[in-house]
N, C-alpha and C positions, 0 to 999 in steps of 0.2 A: 890578424891583419899584418901584412909584411911591414917591417920597419922602414922600408924604402918609401912607403906612402905616408909616413908620419908627418913630414913637412907639409904635405897637401892638406891633411886634416887640421894641422895647426894653422895653416894659412886661412882655411875656410872659417875656423873658429874665431879668428881675429877680424877677418874681412866682413863677415855678416853683420856684426854689431856696428862697425864703421859705416857699412852700406846703409843700414836702416836709420842711423841717426840723422836728423835734419841738418841740412847744409845747402850750399849753392846748387848742387845737383838736384836735390829734392825740390828746392824752390823753383828751379828752372822748369822741371817737368810738370809739376802741379800747376804752375802759373800758365804754361802753354796749354794744358788740357782744359783749364777753367776759362781762360780768356779767348781761346781759339777753338778749333775744330778737333774732332777725334784724330784725324790724320795729322794735324799739327802736333798734338800731344804725343802721338806715336813717333813722329819724326824726331822730335826733341829727345824723347827717351832713347831712340836708337843712336842719336848723336852722342848723348852722355855715355851710353854703353860702349860706343866706338872709342871714346876718349879713354875709358878704363882699359879697354883691350890694348890700345896703343901704348899707354903707360906701362902696362904689364909686359908687353913685348920689349920695350926699352929697358925696363928694370931687369928682365930675365937675360938680357944680353950684356955684352961687354960695355955697351953704351951706358947702361944703367949704372954699372960699377964705376965708370969714369965720372959720370955726373955726381955720384955720391961723394966723390973725393975731389970735386972741382968747385970750390967756393965761388969763383968768378961766374961760372955758368949758372949756378944756383941763384946768384944775386940778379943776373939778367932775367931769369925766368920769374923771379919774385917781383921785379919792377914791372915787367910787362903784364904779369898776372894781376898785380895790384891795380894798375891803371885801368885794365879792362873791367875789373870788378866794380870800380868806381863809376865807369861809364854805364855799366848795367844798372847800378843802383840809381843813377840819375834818371834813366829811362823808366824804371819801375816807379820812382817817386812821381814822375809826370803822369803816369797812368792812374795814380791814386786820386787825381782830381777829376777823372772821368766818371760818368755814371753808367752803371750796368744794371738794367732792370732784372728783377728776379726771374722773369719768364722769357728773357731774351734768348733767341735761338742761336746756336753757334754760327749758322749761315749768315745771320744778320750782322755779325761782328766783322771788323776789318780782317780780311784774309791775309795770311802770311804764307809766302811761298814755302813749299816743303823743304827745299834745299836750304832756305834761310833758317827754318826751324831746326833742321839737322845741324847746321853750322853753329847756331846759337848753343845747342846742347853740347856739341863737341868742344867749343871754345870755353864754355863754362866749366867743363870738367878738366880740361887741360890747364886752366888757371885756378882751379880749386885748391886752396892751400891744404885742405884736409887730405885730398888725393895725392898732392905732391909729397907731403910728409909720409903718407902710408907707403907709396911705391918706392920712394928713395931711401927709406929706412927699413921698415918691417918686411916688405916684400923682398927687397934685395938681400936682407939677412937670411930669410927662409928659402929663397929661390935664387941662389947665386949662380954665377957661371960655372962653378965647380960641380953643380948637380948634373946628372945625366940629361942629355938633350930631351929624351922622351918625357921625363918628369917635368922639365921646364916647359915643354909644349903643353903638357896636361895642366900645369898651373895656369898658364895663360888662357887655355880653353875654359877652365873652371871660372876664372875671373870674368871672362866674356859671357858665359852662360848665366852666372849669378847676377851680374850687373844688368844684363838684358831683361831677364825675367822680372827682377825687382822694379826696374823703372817702367817697363811696360805695364806691370800691375798697378803702379801708381797712376799712370796716365789713364788706365781703364777705370780705376776707382773714382778719380776726380772728374770723369765724364758723366757720372750718374746724376740724374735730375735732382734727387734729394740733396746731394752734396752741392750742386750748383745753386740751389735755392738758398741754402745756408750761406754759401760764399757770397752771393749777391748782396746780402745784408751786411756782411762784415768786410767786404772787399776794400773800401778805402783805408780803414785802419790796418787791415792785414797787409796791404801793399806798402804802407808806410813802415810797418815793422820789418817787412821783407827788405825794403830799401836800406833801412838802418843796419840790418844783419849783413847783407851783401857788402854795403859800404864799410862796415866794420872789418869784415874779412879783408877787403882791399887795403884799408889803412894799415892793418896788422902786417900784411905782406910788405907794403912800402916801408913801414917803420923798421922791420927786421932787415930789409935790404939796405936801408940807409945807415944803419948803425955801423960804426967803425969796428972792425974785428981785428 
C-alpha cells in the first residue's frame, strides 16, 4: 500500500470505533426508527450522515484549521450545542410518559415531516460533543490543509460513506418487529436514560464553555 494512503487508513481505524460507540447520533437515529416510520428513521439517519460530511468538509479546509485555533468560536459552538442538547433531552423526557403498545403500527403513531426528521438528525450531529471533538482534533491532525486535495476529498468521501452506511443500518435494524416488541416494553425507562445521557452531554458542553480559560 502506498504511504500516501496511510492517513486515510489511520482515519478509518479511529473513526469506525467512534462511529459505533453510543452517543447522541446513535440515540437520535434509533429513537426516530422506533417511535416513527421507516422513512422517518432513514431521514434522520441521512441528516446525521450529512452532519458528519459537513464537519469533515470544514475540518479538511482552512475553516477547520481556523476553528481549531479559535477558542472564542469553539466556545460559541459549545454554548449553542449544549443548549440544543438540553432542549432535546427535555423533549425525550416528555415522551417517556407516553404509552406505546407493543403491537402499535408505525402508521398509527404521530407522523413527523421528513424534512423535520432530517433537520433533527443534522442538528444533533452538528451539536454532538463527540463529533465536535473528533473533527476539530483527530480529523484535522490527520487530514490537514497540507495534504493533497485529492486525498482530502477522499477522506471526506470516506467519512460520508461510513457514516451513511452505519446510520442507515441502525435505522433498518431498529425497524424490525422483534426489536420494536422489546422496545415497547422497555421504552419508558429507556427514554429516561436517553434523556439523562443527552442532557449530560449538553451540561458537559455548557460547563466546558463557561469555565474561565
